[in-house]
Each structure stands twice: as structure tokens, then as C-alpha cells.
C-alpha positions in Angstrom: 155.3 38.9 208.5 157.7 41.2 206.6 157.8 41.6 202.8 161.1 39.7 202.8 159.3 36.7 204.3 156.4 35.6 202.1 155.1 32.2 202.8 153.0 30.7 200.0 150.6 27.7 200.2 151.2 25.5 197.1 149.1 22.5 196.0 151.2 19.6 195.0 151.0 20.2 191.2 152.5 23.7 191.7 155.5 22.5 193.7 158.9 22.7 191.9 160.2 19.3 193.1 163.8 20.2 192.0 163.9 23.4 194.1 162.2 21.5 196.9 164.8 18.7 197.0 167.6 21.2 196.7 166.3 23.0 199.8 166.0 19.7 201.7 169.5 18.7 200.7 171.1 21.9 201.9 168.9 22.4 205.0 170.9 22.1 208.3 168.0 20.1 209.6 167.3 18.1 206.4 166.0 14.6 206.8 165.2 11.8 204.3 161.5 11.9 205.1 161.1 15.4 203.6 162.5 14.6 200.1 159.8 14.8 197.4 160.3 11.2 196.4 159.7 10.1 200.0 156.6 12.2 200.3 155.3 11.2 196.9 155.6 7.5 197.9 154.5 7.5 201.5 151.9 10.3 201.8 148.4 9.8 200.5 148.5 13.5 199.4 150.9 16.4 200.2 150.9 20.1 199.6 153.4 22.6 201.0 154.2 26.0 202.6 157.2 27.6 200.9 159.1 30.7 202.0 160.1 33.0 199.1 162.0 30.9 196.4 162.2 27.6 198.4 164.4 29.1 201.2 162.4 27.3 203.9 159.7 24.7 203.3 157.1 22.7 205.1 155.3 19.7 203.7 151.6 19.4 204.5 150.8 15.7 204.4 147.0 15.4 204.2 144.1 13.1 203.7 140.3 13.5 203.7 137.6 11.6 205.6 133.8 12.3 205.6 134.6 15.4 203.5 137.0 16.8 206.2 140.6 17.5 205.2 143.2 16.8 207.9 147.0 16.7 208.3 148.5 13.4 209.4 151.9 11.8 209.8 152.7 9.2 207.0 153.9 5.7 207.8 157.6 5.6 208.4 158.1 9.3 208.3 159.1 10.0 211.9 159.8 13.8 211.7 158.6 16.3 209.1 157.8 20.0 209.8 159.8 23.1 208.8 163.1 22.7 206.9 165.8 25.2 206.0 168.7 27.1 207.5 168.8 29.4 210.5 165.1 28.9 211.2 164.0 31.4 213.8 161.3 31.1 216.5 159.3 33.8 214.7 159.5 32.0 211.4 158.3 28.7 212.9 155.3 30.6 214.4 154.6 32.2 211.0 154.6 28.8 209.2 152.2 27.3 211.7 149.9 30.2 211.4 150.1 29.9 207.6 148.6 26.4 207.6 145.3 26.8 205.7 142.2 26.7 207.9 140.7 24.2 205.4 142.7 21.5 207.3 140.4 21.1 210.2 142.5 18.7 212.2 146.3 18.7 212.5 148.2 15.8 214.1 151.8 15.9 212.8 155.3 15.6 214.0 157.7 18.4 213.4 161.5 18.0 213.7 164.1 18.6 216.4 165.0 22.1 215.1 161.3 23.2 215.4 161.1 23.1 219.2 160.5 26.8 219.8 157.9 29.1 218.2 154.9 26.7 218.4 151.8 28.5 219.8 151.2 27.5 223.5 149.0 24.5 224.0 149.4 23.0 220.5 152.6 21.0 221.0 153.8 17.9 222.9 157.3 16.6 223.1 158.4 13.3 221.6 161.6 11.3 222.0 164.2 10.1 219.6 167.7 8.6 220.1 170.7 9.1 217.9 174.2 7.7 218.1 177.3 9.5 216.7 179.3 6.9 214.8 182.2 9.2 214.0 184.6 7.6 216.5 186.5 4.3 216.8 184.4 1.2 217.3 186.2 0.4 220.6 185.2 3.8 221.9 181.6 3.4 221.0 181.6 -0.2 222.4 183.0 1.1 225.7 179.9 3.1 226.2 177.5 0.2 225.8 175.7 -0.8 228.9 176.5 -4.2 230.4 173.3 -5.9 229.2 174.1 -5.0 225.6 177.6 -6.5 225.8 176.2 -9.6 227.5 173.6 -10.1 224.8 176.2 -9.6 222.0 178.4 -12.2 223.7 175.4 -14.6 224.0 174.5 -14.3 220.3 178.2 -14.8 219.3 178.6 -17.9 221.5 175.4 -19.5 220.1 176.8 -19.1 216.5 174.6 -16.3 215.2 175.9 -14.8 211.9 175.4 -11.5 210.2 173.6 -11.7 206.8 173.5 -8.7 204.4 171.8 -10.3 201.4 168.4 -10.7 203.1 165.4 -10.4 200.8 163.4 -7.3 201.8 160.2 -9.5 201.8 161.6 -11.5 204.7 162.0 -8.3 206.7 158.6 -7.1 205.8 157.0 -10.5 206.8 158.6 -10.3 210.3 157.8 -6.6 210.7 154.1 -7.1 209.8 153.9 -10.0 212.3 155.4 -7.7 215.0 153.0 -4.9 214.2 150.0 -7.1 214.7 150.9 -7.2 218.4 149.9 -3.5 218.5 147.8 -2.9 215.5 147.4 -4.1 211.9 149.4 -2.0 209.5 147.5 -1.4 206.3 148.5 -3.3 203.1 148.5 0.1 201.4 151.3 1.4 203.7 153.3 -1.8 203.3 153.1 -1.5 199.5 154.2 2.1 199.7 157.2 1.0 201.6 158.0 -1.7 199.0 158.0 1.0 196.3 160.2 3.3 198.4 162.7 0.6 199.3 163.1 -0.3 195.6 163.7 3.3 194.7 166.3 3.9 197.4 168.0 0.6 197.0 168.6 1.4 193.3 170.1 4.7 194.4 172.4 3.0 197.0 170.6 4.7 199.8 169.3 1.5 201.5 170.8 -1.5 203.2 169.5 -4.6 204.9 171.1 -6.4 207.9 169.9 -9.7 209.2 170.9 -12.1 212.0 170.6 -15.8 211.3 171.0 -18.9 213.4 170.7 -22.3 211.8 169.5 -20.5 208.7 166.5 -18.9 210.5 166.2 -15.2 210.3 165.9 -14.0 213.9 166.5 -10.2 213.6 166.4 -7.9 210.6 166.4 -4.3 209.7 166.2 -2.0 206.6 168.4 1.1 206.9 168.0 4.2 204.8 170.7 6.8 204.3 170.7 10.5 203.8 172.2 13.7 205.4 175.0 11.7 207.1 172.3 9.7 208.9 171.5 6.0 208.9 167.8 5.5 209.7 166.8 2.4 211.6 163.6 2.4 209.4 161.9 -1.0 209.4 162.6 -3.7 212.0 161.5 -7.3 211.8 162.4 -9.5 214.7 161.4 -13.1 215.2 160.2 -14.2 218.7 162.9 -16.8 218.8 165.6 -14.1 218.7 164.4 -12.2 221.8 166.2 -14.2 224.4 169.5 -14.7 222.5 170.5 -11.1 221.8 169.8 -11.2 218.1 168.7 -7.5 217.8 171.6 -6.4 220.0 174.0 -8.3 217.7 172.5 -6.7 214.6 172.9 -3.2 215.8 176.4 -3.9 217.0 177.3 -5.3 213.6 176.0 -2.2 211.9 177.9 0.1 214.3 181.1 -2.0 213.7 180.8 -1.6 209.9 180.2 2.2 210.1 182.3 3.4 213.0 184.7 6.2 212.2 182.3 7.6 209.6 180.6 11.0 209.7 177.2 9.5 210.4 174.5 9.5 213.0 172.5 6.3 213.6 169.0 7.5 214.0 166.8 5.0 216.0 163.6 6.9 215.2 162.2 7.0 218.7 161.0 6.0 221.1 158.3 7.2 223.6 158.0 3.5 224.7 160.2 3.2 227.8 161.5 -0.3 227.0 162.7 0.8 223.6 164.1 4.1 224.9 166.1 2.1 227.4 167.3 -0.3 224.6 168.5 2.5 222.3 170.1 4.5 225.1 172.0 1.4 226.2 174.1 1.7 223.1 175.2 5.1 224.2 172.6 6.9 222.0 171.7 10.5 223.0 168.2 11.6 223.8 166.8 14.0 221.1 163.4 15.9 221.6 161.1 16.8 218.7 157.6 18.3 218.8 154.3 16.9 217.8 151.7 19.5 216.7 148.0 19.0 217.4 145.4 21.5 216.5 141.7 20.6 216.5 139.5 22.9 214.3 136.7 20.3 213.9 133.1 21.6 214.3 131.9 21.4 217.9 129.7 18.4 217.1 132.8 16.4 215.9 135.5 17.6 218.3 134.7 14.8 220.8 136.0 12.3 218.2 139.5 13.6 218.6 139.9 14.7 222.2 
């Protein structure tokens, strides 16, 4: 690494949050998840790697278990990694090699501009889908697959209505019920989200859409905004809405309201084939981002994380 590229490891209390957020705001790959307020709320702990005077930065979101420190991906923070402008392959490699060896296990997601430069054998590719809303609604609608149009028509004919004054607790209730089908999300993470939503809502960086039929909430979503992106962040769908196109109707309503704006709709995934098909059916484009996995655990513990 040259003298012009000095990467420092900073513990949280040494991070200049103003300079940090300025870097994230101006980064050509900036994302809402990397702002200090997002990390302060959603990560259990976070330190950082910083190039020079906050030219390029990388949050290190960490926790500790059995006395072992490890890097992990916080709840509802799909992509983190290295942020800045004109990030080279060499610089990405330098940042990864600069992660302190005191973090014995690394399981984090980087971002779509961090694809190259990762040491061989330490990365796997993950999928995201984004939809460019900066075109007329009719143009976007013309790229919907037939099953999307059919479900929107079904929801309309049944009398579903769009509701934008939904209480966030209703969305959370439905979302938690959905999560139980895969795994139980911790109450700590849900409370962190409540705090984050309150903060962003007060800053006009959040919105809620809901779909109701006969006054029953069938589909809902909390959206966050930053960097000309709308993040499809927390989804709560009722089982009764699955067969009547409620979630299709919700996304279409959001697209209709935001068409012709300089904005990407970021679906935040997915590696699950059914969800990937659903998002792509709106005309969303496949975006690849890397996940980094490095196991430095002692030999007698490595088997725990194969």
C-alpha cells in the first residue's frame, strides 16, 4: 500500500461521524445502510476502516460470543462493505487485508461495486433486483409480466384500496408473523427497527404503503429513501392477500406514485427463486453483490462454521 493510501482501523468512539456521513452521501455507491445513524441503530457494535481523511470507508459490524469477536450482517442492512468514489480492485483487496485479525470469523455482505479485488475463495455472489423508475408509468407497466398485470387486475376488481396512513406496528405485526415461517426474529432487532423507523420518518426518509380489503390489511411495506433509491425494507403480508394479488397491487401503486422520478426501487434481494421471479416480473434488473466469508477460528472451533 502506498503512502498516499493509509487505511486506519478506528474503534467506534474515534470515528468522526460527520466526516463519515459526508463520505457516504457523496460516494458513488452510497447506500442508506452505511450511514452512521443506521449503523448506530441496527448494529450491536461497529468500528471502521478509513482511508486517509474519510476518502473511502468500510464499516465493521461486530459482535462477540464465547469471547470471540466476529463480523456479522445486521438486521435489515442488505449491503455494506467499502464505500467511496472510484474504488479500485487493488483498494478493495487492501481494505479486506486490513480487517484486524482479532475478528476471527467474518460473514458479511459487501456491495455491488465491491465485486472485484476479493481474495480467491473468500467470496460468494448474492442477488438483488432494482427497477429504474425514471420513465413514464405506462412504459414501466408495459414491461410487467402477464402474471403481474393479471394479479393487479384481480385486486382492483375485488375492491382493494391503497392506504398510506398505516400504523407501523401493523406492518411489524404482519412481518414478524411471516418471519416465524422461516425463523423467529429477535425482539431486539425488531425494537432496533422501531427506533430507526421513528428517526427516518421524522426526517421524511420513510413511507408506508398498505393494501386493504374490507378494512383488513392484506399487504404492507415500509420504504426507506436515500441516494435516489427507495428501499423495499420491511414487508408484512397477510395470508389472505396471497391469492388476490395484494402485494402486486402494492408495488404497482408505489411505482405509479414514483414513476418519472430519478429513483431506483431496490427490492433488497433475493437468492430465493420465487422472490427473484416475483421482483424480475416487474421488469427489475438483476444486480450481483458479494458476500465475504473468512474463517479464522481455532481449529477446534472451525467445524462450528463450515
